[in-house]
C-alpha positions in Angstrom: -9.1 -25.5 -10.8 -9.0 -28.6 -8.6 -7.8 -28.9 -5.0 -4.4 -30.2 -6.0 -3.8 -27.3 -8.3 -4.8 -24.8 -5.6 -2.4 -26.4 -3.2 0.5 -26.3 -5.7 0.2 -22.5 -5.6 1.9 -22.7 -2.1 3.5 -26.0 -1.7 6.5 -25.3 -4.0 8.0 -22.8 -1.5 6.6 -24.1 1.9 9.8 -25.9 3.0 12.0 -23.1 1.6 10.1 -20.5 3.7 10.6 -22.5 6.9 14.3 -22.9 6.1 14.6 -19.3 5.2 13.1 -18.1 8.5 15.6 -20.2 10.5 18.7 -18.4 9.1 17.4 -14.8 8.9 18.4 -12.0 11.4 15.7 -11.6 14.1 14.6 -8.8 16.4 11.7 -7.7 18.6 9.2 -4.9 17.8 6.8 -4.2 20.6 6.8 -7.8 21.8 6.5 -9.4 18.4 9.1 -11.1 16.3 10.4 -9.5 13.1 12.9 -10.9 10.6 15.2 -9.2 8.1 14.9 -10.4 4.5 16.7 -8.9 1.5 17.6 -5.9 3.7 14.1 -5.1 5.0 12.2 -6.1 8.1 9.0 -8.1 8.1 6.5 -9.4 10.7 6.8 -13.2 11.0 3.3 -13.8 9.5 4.0 -11.4 6.6 7.3 -13.0 5.7 5.7 -16.3 5.1 3.9 -14.8 2.1 6.7 -12.8 0.5 8.6 -15.6 -1.2 5.4 -17.0 -2.6 4.5 -13.6 -4.0 8.0 -13.2 -5.4 8.1 -16.6 -7.1 4.5 -17.0 -8.4 3.2 -13.6 -9.3 3.2 -12.9 -13.0 2.7 -9.2 -13.9 0.8 -8.0 -16.9 1.9 -4.9 -18.8 -1.4 -3.3 -17.9 -1.2 -3.9 -14.1 -1.6 -0.9 -11.9 0.2 -1.6 -8.6 0.4 0.7 -5.6 3.7 0.5 -3.7 3.7 2.1 -0.3 4.6 1.6 3.4 1.7 1.0 5.8 -0.1 4.1 7.1 1.2 6.4 4.3 -2.1 7.1 2.5 -2.5 3.6 0.9 -6.3 3.4 1.6 -6.9 6.9 0.2 -4.9 6.2 -2.9 -6.6 2.8 -3.5 -10.0 4.6 -3.5 -8.8 7.3 -5.8 -7.2 4.9 -8.3 -10.3 2.7 -8.3 -12.5 5.7 -8.9 -10.4 6.9 -11.8 -10.1 3.5 -13.6 -13.8 2.6 -13.2 -15.4 6.1 -13.6 -16.8 5.2 -17.1 -18.9 2.4 -15.6 -20.6 4.8 -13.1 -20.6 8.1 -15.0 -24.4 8.2 -15.0 -25.0 6.2 -11.9 -22.7 7.5 -9.2 -24.7 6.0 -6.4 -23.9 2.5 -7.5 -20.1 2.9 -7.2 -18.7 -0.1 -5.3 -16.7 2.3 -3.1 -20.0 3.3 -1.4 -20.6 -0.3 -0.3 -17.0 -1.7 0.0 -13.9 -0.9 1.9 -11.1 0.2 -0.5 -8.9 -2.8 0.6 -11.7 -5.1 -0.5 -11.6 -3.6 -4.0 -7.8 -3.3 -4.5 -6.1 -6.5 -3.2 -2.8 -6.5 -1.4 -0.5 -9.1 -3.0 1.5 -10.3 0.0 -1.1 -9.8 2.8 -4.2 -11.0 0.8 -3.5 -12.9 -2.4 -0.5 -14.9 -1.2 -1.6 -15.3 2.3 -2.2 -19.0 2.8 -4.8 -18.4 5.6 -7.4 -16.8 3.3 -9.9 -18.5 1.0 -10.3 -15.5 -1.2 -8.6 -14.0 -3.0 -6.2 -16.7 -4.1 -3.4 -16.5 -6.6 -5.4 -18.1 -9.4 -8.2 -15.5 -8.9 -5.8 -12.9 -10.3 -6.1 -14.6 -13.7 -9.9 -13.9 -13.6 -9.4 -10.2 -13.1 -9.9 -8.0 -16.2 -7.2 -5.5 -17.2 -6.1 -3.2 -15.8 -5.8 -5.1 -12.6 -5.6 -2.9 -9.5 -3.3 -4.3 -6.9 -1.1 -3.1 -4.0 2.0 -4.1 -2.1 4.0 -2.9 0.9 7.2 -4.5 -0.4 10.2 -2.3 -1.1 11.0 -1.8 -4.8 14.1 -4.0 -4.7 12.0 -7.0 -3.4 9.3 -6.9 -6.0 9.1 -10.0 -8.3 11.1 -9.9 -11.5 8.1 -10.0 -13.8 4.4 -5.2 -2.4 -1.2 2.6 18.0 -1.4 -0.7 19.2 1.8 -0.1 21.2 3.8 2.5 23.1 4.8 5.3 20.7 8.3 5.7 22.3 9.1 2.0 21.7 8.0 2.2 18.1 9.8 5.5 17.5 13.1 3.8 18.7 12.4 0.9 16.4 11.8 3.3 13.5 15.1 5.1 14.2 16.9 1.8 14.3 15.3 0.7 10.9 13.4 -2.1 12.6 9.8 -1.6 11.3 7.8 -3.8 9.0 8.7 -3.4 5.4 11.4 -0.9 6.4 13.9 0.7 6.6 11.5 3.5 5.9 13.9 5.8 4.1 15.4 3.1 1.9 11.9 2.1 0.9 10.9 5.6 -0.2 14.2 6.4 -2.0 14.0 3.0 -3.8 10.7 3.9 -5.4 11.7 7.5 -6.1 14.8 6.3 -8.0 12.7 3.8 -9.9 10.4 6.6 -10.9 13.3 8.5 -12.4 14.7 5.5 -14.2 11.3 4.3 -15.5 8.9 7.3 -15.5 6.5 5.4 -17.7 6.3 2.5 -15.3 6.6 4.1 -11.8 4.8 7.2 -10.5 6.1 8.7 -7.2 3.3 10.5 -5.3 3.8 12.5 -2.2 1.0 12.4 0.5 1.5 16.1 1.3 1.1 17.1 -2.4 -2.0 15.0 -2.7 -3.5 16.7 0.3 -2.4 20.2 -0.8 -3.8 20.0 -4.4 -5.8 16.8 -5.0 -7.1 18.1 -8.4 -3.6 18.4 -9.9 -2.5 15.1 -8.4 -5.6 13.3 -9.5 -5.2 14.5 -13.1 -1.5 13.4 -12.9 -2.5 10.0 -11.7 -5.2 9.6 -14.4 -2.7 10.6 -17.1 -0.1 8.1 -15.7 -2.6 5.2 -16.1 -3.5 6.3 -19.6 -7.0 7.4 -18.6 -6.8 11.2 -18.6 -9.9 13.2 -17.9 -11.6 14.7 -20.9 -12.5 18.4 -21.1 -16.1 17.4 -20.8 -15.5 15.4 -17.6 -13.7 18.4 -16.1 -16.6 20.6 -17.0 -19.1 18.2 -15.6 -17.2 18.1 -12.3 -16.1 14.5 -12.4 -12.8 15.2 -10.8 -14.4 17.0 -7.9 -16.9 14.2 -7.5 -14.2 11.6 -7.2 -12.3 13.8 -4.7 -15.3 14.2 -2.5 -16.4 10.5 -2.7 -12.8 9.4 -1.8 -12.2 11.9 0.9 -11.3 10.5 4.2 -14.3 12.3 5.8 -16.7 10.7 3.3 -15.2 7.2 3.6 -15.2 7.4 7.4 -18.9 8.1 7.3 -19.8 5.1 5.2 -21.5 2.3 7.2 -19.4 -0.3 5.4 -16.2 1.2 6.9 -17.5 1.7 10.5 -17.5 -2.0 11.4 -15.9 -5.3 10.4 -12.3 -6.3 9.9 -9.7 -6.6 7.1 -7.5 -9.7 6.8 -9.2 -11.0 10.0 -7.0 -8.6 12.0 -7.6 -4.9 11.6 -10.8 -3.0 12.2 -11.9 -1.3 9.0 -12.3 2.0 10.8 -8.6 1.9 11.8 -7.6 2.7 8.2 -9.2 6.2 8.5 -7.3 8.4 10.9 -7.0 12.2 11.0 -5.0 12.2 7.8 -3.6 15.7 8.6 -0.1 16.7 7.3 2.2 17.4 10.2 0.0 15.7 12.8 3.0 13.8 14.1 4.2 17.0 15.8 1.3 16.6 18.3 2.6 13.2 19.4 6.4 13.6 19.4 8.3 15.2 22.3 10.8 17.9 21.4 13.8 15.5 21.7 12.0 13.1 19.4 11.4 15.8 16.8 15.1 16.8 17.0 16.2 13.2 16.6 13.9 12.7 13.6 15.3 15.7 11.8 18.8 14.5 12.3 17.8 11.1 11.1 16.3 12.5 8.0 19.4 14.5 7.2 21.5 11.4 7.8 19.4 9.0 5.8 18.2 11.1 2.9 21.1 13.5 2.4 20.7 15.1 -1.0 17.4 13.2 -1.4 15.8 15.1 1.5 13.4 16.9 -0.9 11.6 13.7 -2.0 9.7 13.7 1.3 
């Protein structure tokens, strides 16, 4: 691909993006500008990539795309999905698995923050055509914004922004309910996973994920302990201890180690004050209503 062709991947919507930003609702989140696009909030630098992704991405029927909000288990799920899909390549050579030498985000690209980010040299949109099927990708975009064919501040400030639906890729509850409804309407295309269930019984959820991507574990694999091997290799504890995840940055912005926190269900109760807990419960009742159980 020549230089002109590479530039065309972005130039089609460059002026449109600038015009779009001028007319969108704006707000502040911990001192940074966020803009509301198609009913959801985005950081200024993220929004530049969203229209490009929406316009130029062409899905394959075999694509496997993780849809999630930031800090909801995305890194963990990326590692699990990569391990499931590629297990046949390393069945007899576990120590050569790329997960032991690469951060999960370097193996499963984010569409709007990596591929369609004009600031990066690699990966670029045309590199998607070079990936073999099934392509493993991810996005933070809400379901309604997908293409037709993804504590650096004071907790109290972010909490208020969350309650007012002013968080990147939010509103949070609309985002979750959107994917949940899609999983009911298209169960063969959308799988809705709950972080708490994955933590509670990873074996059951891993088998469920493998079946969804049409790569179920065989009886022999189960007998040989392949499922447990993947669970242990992709555990937060194991990934935190890998040298490749202890230093360096992702997207030239975030420390690799920042993607691996405590990962404990209910840990939020140690950070919220009693009034914040009460406000959150009321908000969940208001926002989710009869859909409360999905979270």
